[in-house]
N, C-alpha and C positions, 0 to 999 in steps of 0.2 A: 757272471757277476764278478766285480772286482773288489779289492780290499776296501775301496772307499764306499762301497754300497752301504755299509753301516753308518758312515758319517753322513751320507746323503739322506738316509732315513731319519736320523736325528734332526738334520737341518730342515727337512720337510715338516717335521712336527713343530720346530721353533717358527717357521714361516707362518704356521697356523695360530701362532700365539700361545702355545702350550709347551710343556716339557714333553720329551719323548718318553713313551710308556713301555717298560721292558718287564713283563712278567716272567717269573722263573717257575718252572714245574719239573720235578724229577721224572725222567723217561720211565713210562710204564705205570704211572700213578693216576688213579688208584688201581686200575687194572690196565693190561696191555691194550685192550680194545678201547676202553673209555679214555685213555690218555689222548689218543689221536683225535677223538671227538672234541676233547677239551682244547687242544691245540687249534683245531679249526674254529672253535667258538672264540678263543682269545684273538685269533686273526680277524674274524668277522666283527669283533668288538673294537677293532682299531689299534691293536698292539702294533707298535712300530718295529720293535725287535723282541723275539721270543727267545729266552734262554732255556735250553733243554739241559737238565742236570743228568750227568752220567753217573748212575749209582755206584757207590764205593763204600766198602765196609768200615773204613777208618777215616771219615771225612772231618779232618781236624778244624776246618773252618765253619762247619755247620753246627747250628744249635740243635736242640732236641726235636723240634718239629720236622725240620728237613732231614735230620739223621734218621728218625724213625720212618719217614716216608721212603727214603732211599733204601733202608734195609728191607722194607716191605717189597719194593720193586726187585731187589736182588732175590728174594725168596720166590718171586714169580718167574725167575730165570731171565730177567732183562740183562742183555749184554750190549757192549758197544757195537758189535756186529749187527745185532737185531735193530738197534737205533738207526744206524746208517742205512740198512737195507729198507726199512719201513719209511724213512724219511725220503729216500730216493724215489719211492713209489708215489709220494704224496706232495713233493716239493712244489710241483707246478701249480698246485692249488692253494699254496700259502703265499700271501703277499708280503708278510713281515720279513725282516732280516732274521736269520737264524744263527744263534751262537751256542756252541756246546760248552758247558761249564763242568769241570771235573778235576781229577787229581792225576798225578803222573803215572801211578802204577797201572791202571787200565789202559792208559794211552801207550805206555811202553810195551806192555804185553801184546797189544795189537800191532805195534810196530809203527814208528812215526812216519816213514815214507808211505807205507800202506794207508795209514790214517789220513794223510794229506790227500792222496789220490781219491780214496773212497769219500772223504768228506767234501771234496770239490764236486764229485759226481752227485752227491746228495744235496748240493746246494747250500752247504754250510758256509757262512760268511766270516765267522770268527771263532776263536777258541779262548777260553779262560782256564787256566791251569793253576788252581789255588796254592799249590805247594811247590811251584817251580820258581826257584830263586832267580833273581835278575842275572846273577853272574853265570848261570847255567842255561840261559834261554837262547843263546845265539844260534846254535845249530838248528834247534827246533823252529825258531822264528824264520830262519832262512829257508827251511824246507817248506813251511807253510806259505810263506810269501810267494814262492814259485807257483803255488796253486791258488793264488788269489785269496788266501785265507789270513785274516789279521790275528796276531797274538795279542790279546787285550791285557794291558798292564793293570795289576791290582796295586793301589797305593792307599795310604791312610793317614791317620792322625800322627803316627810315629815315623812317617817318611820324611827324611831330612831334605832340604833344598838340593843337596848334592845328588841324592838318589832320584829325586823327582826329575832333575836335569838329565841324568843318565837314562831313565825311562823315556824322557821326551825325545831323545836323539833318534829312537827307532820306533817309537809308538805309532800305531796306526788304528783306524776304525774308531775307537773311543777309549777313554780312560775310566776305569772303574774305581770310584773312590769309596773306600769302606768307612762308614760313618762312625763306627764305635771300635773301641779296643776290645776284642772278644769275638764270639761266634755269631752266626746269623740268629735271627729271632726278633719278634716285635718288642719295641721299647716304647715306654710312655713319653720319654723325652730324649732328644738328641743332645750330645755334649755341648757345652758352652763354647769350647774352643774350636768346634767344627767350622764356624764361619771363617775364622782367620786362616785355618788350614786349607779350606777350599779356595780362598782367594789366592793363597800362595800357589796352589796347584793351577789355578786359572791363569796366573801370570806365567806359568812355566810351559804349559802345553798349548799347542796351536790347534789340537783336535778337541771334540766335544768331551764333556765331563759328565759322567753318570754317577748318581749317588745310590748306594745300596746298603743293606743290613739295617734292620730295625724299622723300616718304613711300613706304615699301615694307613696313613691318612695325609692328604695334601697339606692339611694344616701344620704338619711337621716341618714344612719347608719355609715357614715364616722366618725371615731374617737371613736365609741363604739362597732365596730364589734366584737372585742375579748371578750366582756362581754355579748353578746347576743347569745342565741341558737335558738330562734325562733321569728317570728314576727307575729303580729295580725293586720289585716286590716278590718275596718268596714265601716266607713263613705265613704271612698274613693271607696270601692267596690260598695256600694249602688249608689253613683254618677255615677260610670262607667256603672252599670246596667241600670240606668235611661237614660243615654245618648246613649247606644249602644244596649240594649236589651239582652246583653250577659255577662257572667261572666268569662268563662274559660280563655279567652285571658288576662284578668286582672292579672292573676298570672304569666304569662310568664317572666316578668323582674325579679320576685323574685326567679325563679326556676334556674337561672344561677349560677353555683359555682363561 
């Protein structure tokens, strides 16, 4: 699989008249065994790209729901090595694109060259590193690129046009646009300034734009639909799983063109 696999997945969803659906679930949640069943269910329900969270003890970008879920996974002994080993065994049965989302510390401890090799073998298509500054991502991006893995840029409401342009020079796969100033977690409403910021990003990037943080219902996209190619749901999905024990039906409202 190539770096463009993620772009292809999003474009396929757009060709069906809908946004690409990208559920996020921390690896090993709620248990090591149940996690992979839920990944298979999300895939069967039509997820275009699945973001697998790499649990970390100090997740500065995560709100309380994701943070507690990640700590629960760590208590069960979930490691990056376990994630990649188990994914390698199962990847051929998963149609969705796969992105790992986490923080620098676990990736550095694992070793970036080894991470790139093992992630390629496991069929990982992209990496999101929430605390990796733009100014420090060149070496990591180049290593990942040699293994066909995209380093997905995180941008947001406070990203200047200059920084958007710098990201756009090297971005691949898709762009992750953070909808709020703050951590992950369901919001009743998205910021009024979001539409203008998304349109600026749309004009800057030539690859798809995915919106994340705070999403729980398709109705939240009213007014910004034309600027968004994909949607990411994390906290709302975890809450749904905790309430119902299932994940597949959570995607249904998002799959309607």
